C-alpha positions as CSV (number, residue, x, y, z in Angstrom):
1,M,294.1,42.5,110.7
2,T,295.5,43.5,107.3
3,Q,294.7,46.7,105.6
4,N,292.6,44.9,102.9
5,S,290.6,43.1,105.6
6,L,290.0,46.3,107.4
7,Y,288.9,48.0,104.2
8,A,286.5,45.1,103.5
9,V,285.0,45.3,107.0
10,I,284.5,49.1,106.7
11,T,282.9,48.8,103.3
12,F,280.6,46.0,104.5
13,A,279.5,48.1,107.5
14,F,278.9,51.1,105.3
15,I,276.7,49.1,102.9
16,C,274.7,47.6,105.8
17,L,274.2,51.0,107.4
18,T,273.1,52.6,104.1
19,A,270.7,49.7,103.4
20,S,269.3,50.2,106.9
21,F,268.6,53.9,106.4
22,T,267.1,53.2,103.0
23,A,264.7,50.6,104.3
24,T,263.5,52.9,107.1
25,A,263.5,56.2,105.2
26,Q,260.3,58.1,105.2
27,P,258.8,59.3,101.9
28,N,259.9,62.7,100.8
29,I,256.8,64.7,101.7
30,S,256.9,68.4,100.7
31,H,255.0,71.3,102.3
32,P,254.6,74.0,99.7
33,G,255.1,77.4,101.4
34,Q,253.0,80.5,101.1
35,G,253.2,82.2,97.7
36,T,254.5,79.1,95.9
37,P,252.9,78.2,92.6
38,E,252.3,74.6,93.8
39,R,250.4,75.7,96.9
40,K,248.3,78.1,94.9
41,S,247.5,75.4,92.4
42,I,246.5,72.9,95.1
43,L,244.3,75.4,97.0
44,D,242.7,76.6,93.7
45,G,241.9,72.9,93.1
46,M,239.6,72.8,96.1
47,R,238.4,76.4,96.0
48,S,235.4,75.8,93.7
49,T,234.2,72.9,95.9
50,T,234.4,75.1,99.0
51,E,232.7,78.1,97.3
52,S,229.8,75.9,96.0
53,Q,229.4,74.2,99.4
54,L,229.3,77.6,101.3
55,K,227.7,79.6,98.5
56,I,230.3,82.3,99.1
57,P,232.5,83.6,96.4
58,D,236.2,84.3,96.7
59,V,237.0,82.0,99.6
60,Q,240.5,81.8,100.8
61,Y,242.2,79.5,103.3
62,S,244.1,79.6,106.5
63,V,246.2,76.5,106.0
64,K,247.0,74.3,108.9
65,T,248.7,71.4,107.0
66,I,249.5,70.9,103.3
67,N,251.4,67.7,102.5
68,V,252.4,66.7,99.0
69,L,253.9,63.4,97.8
70,N,254.1,62.6,94.1
71,D,250.6,63.3,92.6
72,W,248.8,63.4,95.9
73,A,248.1,66.2,98.3
74,Y,246.4,66.4,101.7
75,V,245.2,69.8,103.0
76,S,243.7,70.7,106.4
77,A,242.6,74.3,106.4
78,S,240.0,76.8,107.6
79,A,237.9,78.6,105.0
80,Q,237.5,82.4,105.4
81,R,236.5,85.3,103.3
82,K,238.9,86.8,100.8
83,D,239.5,89.8,103.1
84,G,240.5,87.4,105.9
85,K,237.3,87.8,107.9
86,R,235.7,84.8,109.5
87,I,232.6,83.2,107.9
88,N,229.5,83.4,110.0
89,P,228.2,79.8,110.3
90,K,224.6,81.0,110.6
91,E,224.9,82.4,107.0
92,V,225.7,79.1,105.4
93,C,224.8,76.1,107.6
94,M,221.6,74.3,106.9
95,Y,222.0,71.8,109.8
96,E,222.9,71.9,113.5
97,I,226.4,73.0,114.1
98,Q,229.0,72.5,116.7
99,G,230.8,75.7,116.9
100,D,231.7,76.6,113.4
101,R,233.1,73.2,112.3
102,C,230.6,72.9,109.5
103,I,232.2,75.8,107.8
104,T,235.8,76.4,108.6
105,E,237.3,73.0,109.3
106,I,238.0,71.5,105.9
107,E,240.2,68.5,105.0
108,S,240.7,67.5,101.4
109,V,242.7,65.0,99.4
110,L,243.6,66.1,95.9
111,R,245.2,64.2,93.0
112,K,247.2,65.8,90.2
113,S,246.0,64.7,86.8
114,N,247.4,66.2,83.6
115,G,249.1,69.0,85.6
116,V,245.8,70.0,87.4
117,W,245.0,69.4,91.1
118,K,241.5,67.9,91.5
119,V,239.6,67.0,94.6
120,D,239.5,63.3,95.4
121,T,237.8,63.7,98.8
122,Y,236.4,66.8,100.5
123,V,235.3,66.8,104.1
124,A,233.9,69.8,106.0
125,G,233.6,69.6,109.8
126,A,234.8,66.0,110.1
127,T,234.0,64.4,113.4
128,D,235.2,60.9,112.5
129,V,238.3,59.2,111.0
130,W,237.4,59.4,107.3
131,Q,241.0,58.9,106.2
132,Q,240.6,55.1,106.7
133,D,238.7,55.1,103.4
134,Y,242.1,55.3,101.8
135,C,243.3,52.0,103.3
136,S,241.8,50.2,100.3
137,K,243.8,52.4,97.8
138,K,247.1,50.6,97.8
139,D,248.9,53.3,95.7
140,F,247.9,56.1,98.2
141,P,250.7,57.2,100.5
142,M,249.0,57.2,104.0
143,E,252.0,59.2,105.3
144,L,250.3,62.3,103.9
145,F,248.0,62.1,106.9
146,G,251.0,61.8,109.2
147,F,250.6,58.0,109.8
148,K,252.2,54.9,108.5
149,R,249.8,52.5,106.6
150,S,250.3,50.0,109.4
151,E,249.2,52.5,112.1
152,M,246.0,53.7,110.2
153,C,244.8,50.5,108.5
154,P,244.0,47.4,110.5
155,P,245.1,44.2,108.9
156,G,242.6,43.2,106.3
157,Y,240.8,46.6,106.3
158,G,239.7,47.7,102.9
159,Q,240.1,44.2,101.3
160,T,237.2,42.6,99.6
161,M,236.0,39.4,100.9
162,P,235.7,36.4,98.5
163,P,232.1,35.4,97.7
164,T,230.8,32.6,99.9
165,K,229.5,29.5,98.3
166,K,225.8,28.7,98.6
């Protein structure tokens, strides 16, 4: 094999390998750490919703997950008092509770608009898979939830059916 042929084979293999990695690459999801301005901005975006739901001022969060991709964010957190103390479910729940899920377990999707994070969906004490509602939003990156779209959304889910003729 000539040196030019060997060079061509190596170049072709490199191009194929690069294309393979590019095709299977996961989106670049970030996880803003404690004390970062982006994390504060995202949590501030959902704070007023939590405070109005619980009727408790100065709520803070114990974050389990915070995923950001482009102008979307997904947060899974527990609400607590500003001093870090647990919120008593009997103070704020108006319905039957299972443990303290109605209070502390919060999941939220936020969208950044004009530089401000705003709540798109807010779920407290979820007991079902509410994330499938996003299957119909084609521009939403399902990977924020930790799933590929194909894993979360059954074929045809979220698509509107054409009207039937009478």
